[in-house]
C-alpha positions as CSV (number, residue, x, y, z in Angstrom):
1,M,76.5,74.3,101.0
2,G,74.3,77.4,101.6
3,S,74.3,80.1,104.1
4,H,72.8,77.5,106.9
5,P,75.0,74.3,106.2
6,R,74.3,71.3,107.9
7,Y,77.0,69.6,109.8
8,T,77.1,66.0,111.3
9,S,79.5,67.3,114.0
10,I,81.6,70.0,114.9
11,A,85.1,69.9,116.8
12,V,86.5,72.9,118.5
13,A,90.3,72.2,118.9
14,S,91.2,75.9,119.8
15,H,91.5,75.8,123.6
16,S,91.1,79.6,124.1
17,F,87.7,79.3,122.2
18,A,86.8,76.0,124.2
19,R,87.4,77.6,127.7
20,N,85.1,80.4,127.1
21,A,81.7,79.7,128.4
22,A,79.7,82.5,126.3
23,L,81.3,81.5,123.0
24,R,80.4,77.8,123.6
25,R,76.9,78.9,124.5
26,E,76.7,81.0,121.1
27,L,78.2,78.1,118.9
28,A,75.5,75.8,120.7
29,A,72.9,78.2,119.6
30,R,74.1,78.7,116.4
31,F,74.0,75.1,115.5
32,P,71.4,73.6,118.0
33,N,71.1,70.0,116.7
34,V,74.9,69.3,115.8
35,P,76.7,67.3,118.4
36,I,79.9,69.7,119.4
37,R,83.2,68.5,120.9
38,F,85.5,70.8,122.6
39,N,89.1,70.6,123.2
40,E,89.5,70.7,127.2
41,T,93.1,69.9,127.5
42,G,93.7,73.7,128.0
43,R,96.7,73.5,125.3
44,P,96.9,73.3,121.3
45,L,96.6,69.9,120.1
46,A,99.1,68.3,117.5
47,G,100.2,65.3,115.5
48,A,98.2,62.2,116.5
49,D,96.3,63.9,119.3
50,L,94.8,66.5,116.8
51,I,93.9,63.8,114.2
52,T,92.2,61.8,116.8
53,F,90.3,64.7,118.1
54,L,89.2,65.6,114.6
55,H,88.1,62.2,113.5
56,G,84.4,61.9,112.8
57,H,83.7,65.6,112.5
58,D,83.0,67.4,109.3
59,A,83.6,70.8,110.5
60,A,86.1,72.3,112.9
61,I,87.1,75.6,114.5
62,T,91.1,75.5,114.9
63,G,93.4,77.9,116.5
64,L,97.0,77.2,116.9
65,E,96.8,73.7,115.7
66,V,99.0,72.9,112.6
67,L,96.8,71.7,109.6
68,N,98.8,69.7,107.0
69,D,98.5,67.5,104.1
70,D,98.9,64.4,106.6
71,L,95.9,65.8,108.9
72,F,93.7,66.3,105.8
73,R,94.6,62.7,104.3
74,E,94.0,61.2,107.8
75,V,90.7,63.0,108.5
76,P,88.8,62.8,105.0
77,E,85.5,63.6,106.5
78,L,86.7,67.1,107.3
79,R,85.1,69.5,105.0
80,V,85.0,72.9,106.7
81,V,87.7,74.5,108.9
82,S,86.9,78.1,110.4
83,K,90.0,79.8,111.8
84,Y,89.9,81.4,115.5
85,G,92.3,84.1,115.3
86,V,94.1,86.0,112.3
87,G,97.2,83.9,111.7
88,L,97.1,81.6,108.6
89,D,100.7,80.1,108.9
90,M,99.4,77.2,110.8
91,I,97.2,75.9,108.0
92,D,98.6,74.4,104.6
93,L,96.2,76.2,102.2
94,D,97.4,74.3,99.2
95,A,97.1,71.0,100.9
96,A,93.3,72.3,101.9
97,R,92.6,72.9,98.3
98,R,93.7,69.5,97.4
99,H,91.6,67.7,99.8
100,G,88.6,69.9,99.2
101,V,88.4,71.4,102.4
102,S,87.0,74.8,103.0
103,I,89.0,77.3,105.1
104,R,87.0,80.2,106.5
105,W,88.9,83.2,107.9
106,T,88.0,86.9,108.7
107,P,91.0,89.1,108.8
108,G,91.8,91.8,111.4
109,V,89.5,90.8,114.2
110,N,92.1,91.3,116.8
111,R,93.9,94.3,115.3
112,Q,93.0,96.8,118.1
113,A,94.2,94.6,120.9
114,V,97.3,93.8,119.2
115,A,98.0,97.4,118.1
116,E,97.6,98.6,121.8
117,L,100.1,96.1,123.0
118,T,102.6,97.2,120.4
119,I,102.2,100.8,121.4
120,C,102.6,99.6,125.1
121,F,105.8,98.0,124.0
122,M,107.0,101.1,122.1
123,I,106.4,103.1,125.2
124,A,108.0,100.8,127.6
125,L,111.1,100.7,125.6
126,C,111.4,104.5,125.1
127,R,111.1,104.8,129.0
128,S,112.8,101.9,130.2
129,V,109.9,101.1,132.1
130,V,110.6,97.3,132.8
131,P,114.0,97.3,133.9
132,L,113.3,100.3,136.0
133,A,110.4,98.7,137.6
134,R,112.7,95.7,138.6
135,E,115.3,98.1,140.0
136,I,113.1,100.2,142.2
137,G,112.0,96.8,143.7
138,E,115.7,96.1,144.5
139,G,115.9,99.4,146.2
140,R,117.8,101.4,143.3
141,W,116.4,104.9,142.4
142,D,117.9,105.7,139.0
143,H,116.5,108.3,136.4
144,P,118.1,107.3,133.0
145,G,115.6,109.7,131.0
146,G,114.4,108.1,127.6
147,R,112.6,109.5,124.8
148,Q,109.2,110.1,123.6
149,L,107.2,108.2,121.2
150,S,105.8,111.4,119.9
151,S,109.2,112.5,118.8
152,S,110.3,109.2,117.3
153,V,110.4,107.8,113.6
154,V,108.2,104.7,113.6
155,G,109.0,102.3,110.9
156,V,105.8,99.8,110.1
157,I,106.6,96.7,108.2
158,G,103.5,95.6,107.0
159,C,100.5,97.6,106.5
160,G,97.6,95.3,106.8
161,H,94.9,95.6,109.5
162,V,97.2,95.5,112.5
163,G,100.0,97.6,110.8
164,Q,97.4,100.3,109.8
165,E,96.0,100.3,113.2
166,V,99.4,101.0,114.8
167,A,100.3,103.6,112.2
168,R,97.0,105.5,113.2
169,L,97.8,105.2,116.8
170,C,101.6,106.4,116.3
171,R,100.4,109.4,114.2
172,A,97.7,110.2,117.1
173,F,101.0,110.4,119.4
174,G,102.5,112.8,116.8
175,A,105.3,110.3,115.9
176,T,106.7,110.4,112.1
177,V,105.6,107.0,110.5
178,I,107.2,105.5,107.5
179,A,106.1,102.5,105.9
180,N,107.1,99.1,104.0
181,D,104.7,96.6,102.4
182,I,104.6,94.3,99.5
183,R,101.4,95.9,98.7
184,R,100.4,99.6,97.8
185,Y,98.2,101.2,100.4
186,D,98.4,104.9,98.8
187,D,95.2,106.1,100.0
188,F,95.8,105.1,103.5
189,Y,99.3,106.8,103.4
190,R,98.1,109.9,102.0
191,A,95.4,110.2,104.4
192,H,97.5,109.8,107.6
193,G,100.6,111.5,106.4
194,I,102.8,108.2,105.9
195,E,105.6,107.8,103.5
196,A,106.2,104.5,101.8
197,V,110.0,103.6,101.6
198,A,112.0,100.7,100.7
199,L,112.8,98.2,103.5
200,D,116.3,99.1,103.8
201,S,115.6,102.8,104.1
202,L,113.0,102.0,106.7
203,L,115.4,100.1,108.9
204,A,118.5,102.7,108.6
205,S,116.0,105.7,109.4
206,A,113.5,104.5,112.0
207,D,114.0,104.9,115.9
208,I,111.3,102.1,116.4
209,V,110.8,99.2,113.8
210,T,107.5,97.4,114.4
211,L,106.5,94.2,112.6
212,H,103.1,93.2,111.1
213,V,103.6,90.8,108.5
214,P,102.6,87.0,108.4
215,L,105.1,84.3,108.7
216,D,105.6,82.6,105.4
217,A,108.5,81.6,103.1
218,S,109.1,85.2,102.1
219,T,109.2,86.6,105.7
220,R,111.0,83.9,107.7
221,G,114.2,85.3,108.9
222,L,113.2,88.6,107.2
223,I,115.1,90.5,110.4
224,G,118.5,88.8,110.7
225,S,121.9,90.0,111.3
226,R,121.9,92.0,107.9
227,A,118.6,93.9,108.8
228,L,119.8,94.4,112.3
229,G,123.0,95.6,111.2
230,L,121.1,98.6,109.3
231,M,119.4,99.8,112.2
232,K,120.7,102.4,114.5
233,R,122.5,101.5,117.5
234,S,119.7,103.3,119.6
235,A,116.8,101.7,117.9
236,F,114.0,99.5,119.0
237,L,112.6,96.4,117.6
238,V,109.0,95.4,118.3
239,N,107.5,92.0,117.2
240,T,103.9,91.4,118.1
241,A,103.3,89.5,114.5
242,R,104.8,85.8,114.3
243,G,107.8,84.2,115.7
244,G,110.2,83.2,113.0
245,I,110.2,86.5,111.2
246,V,113.3,87.5,113.4
247,D,116.3,85.7,113.6
248,E,116.5,85.4,117.6
249,A,120.1,84.3,117.7
250,A,121.1,87.5,115.6
251,L,118.9,89.6,117.7
252,K,120.4,88.4,121.1
253,H,123.8,89.2,119.6
254,A,122.9,92.7,118.7
255,L,121.7,93.1,122.2
256,D,124.5,91.8,123.7
257,E,127.0,93.9,121.8
258,K,124.7,96.9,122.2
259,T,124.4,97.4,118.5
260,L,120.7,97.8,119.0
261,G,118.9,99.9,121.8
262,G,116.3,97.3,122.8
263,A,113.5,95.0,121.7
264,A,110.1,93.6,122.5
265,F,108.4,90.4,121.6
266,D,105.2,88.9,122.2
267,V,105.9,85.9,119.7
268,F,108.7,83.4,119.3
269,D,109.9,81.1,117.0
270,N,109.7,78.4,119.4
271,E,106.7,78.9,122.2
272,P,107.4,79.0,124.9
273,P,110.9,80.2,124.0
274,E,113.9,78.2,125.1
275,D,116.5,81.0,125.1
276,R,116.6,82.1,128.7
277,D,119.7,84.2,128.1
278,L,117.8,86.4,125.5
279,L,114.7,86.6,128.0
280,R,116.8,87.9,130.8
281,L,118.5,90.6,128.9
282,P,117.9,94.0,130.5
283,T,117.2,95.5,127.2
284,F,114.6,92.6,126.2
285,I,110.8,92.7,127.0
286,G,109.1,89.3,126.3
287,T,105.5,88.4,126.9
288,P,103.7,85.0,126.3
289,H,101.6,85.8,122.9
290,I,99.0,87.8,124.6
291,G,98.5,90.2,121.8
292,G,95.3,89.0,120.9
293,G,94.1,87.7,124.3
294,T,92.0,90.6,125.6
295,A,88.4,89.8,126.6
296,E,87.2,91.9,123.5
297,A,89.3,90.3,120.9
298,V,88.6,86.9,122.2
299,F,84.9,87.5,121.6
300,A,85.5,89.2,118.3
301,M,87.7,86.0,117.0
302,G,85.4,83.6,118.5
303,R,82.3,85.0,117.0
304,A,84.3,85.6,113.5
305,A,85.0,81.6,113.7
306,I,81.3,80.9,114.4
307,V,80.3,83.0,111.6
308,G,82.8,81.3,109.2
309,L,81.3,78.1,109.8
310,A,77.9,79.3,108.7
311,D,79.0,81.7,106.0
312,P,80.7,80.2,102.7
313,S,81.5,83.8,101.7
314,R,84.4,83.7,104.2
315,Q,86.3,81.0,102.2
316,I,89.8,82.4,101.6
317,I,91.7,79.6,99.7
318,D,91.0,80.9,96.3
319,T,92.3,84.6,97.3
320,P,95.8,84.2,97.5
321,E,96.7,87.6,98.7
322,S,94.6,87.6,101.6
323,P,97.2,86.0,104.0
324,R,99.0,89.2,103.7
325,R,96.2,91.1,105.7
326,L,97.1,90.9,109.4
């Protein structure tokens, strides 16, 4: 295809990309003679709506849209998909390979934004910031104390791009960091004074457990009742990775029974989440999947998606380990 491919038309399904005027201008400037269709609905597209939207386009930028075998079969003219964002769990890579669709992806482009939200969650949990903010608005003036991130043991599950940035920030605070990953990052661990441990050991030892793995068959339900039972009663769980990694019913039970100190999630198995009882628990903090939503991260993800359309070297189907790198 070459470094400057010729497309007949481009479909931008990602509503986040589509509502950013600067990214729209950059895409149009990069492909000046190519018709571009933008998703103007303000929401992710799915099913028949997504198929209809993509029909007639040989290139696309997608975000939270699910691309599966049915879609690739129904839109045979689609040849290149460039991913807006870092998660690949929405795309059936095997199906893309079978249908000859090139999937382009740049890992780690929103790592700083997600890592900073993760640290925000850790501090908010340590100092009970959210419930105390509610209480002071109701006229209460309590001083429950709390603990410092700097004196905590932080367990990082998944040490790809985001996990490493979280580990660096935690070390900058003075926290002790332990890590678990299916891949070896020995150089990184040595450089930052991090100990690699088995998953059960991490769960039992950490004051704060933070998740930075992708959602796939090996990680769905990774943190369930057994894993939660290994954690300290005072420990906190943070998930800014993907919904579905944690069994939310088991989490609610642990928080209800006070066998877990607290949790903070930016991602949920179903979005928006439906379990209001979980969301209202005083030891739970929930945000609406804002981790990669900073202005800086949006530009970085958008520009990476534009480059992906133009650069075949961003194809990732034939590198099966690349989805592990968040």
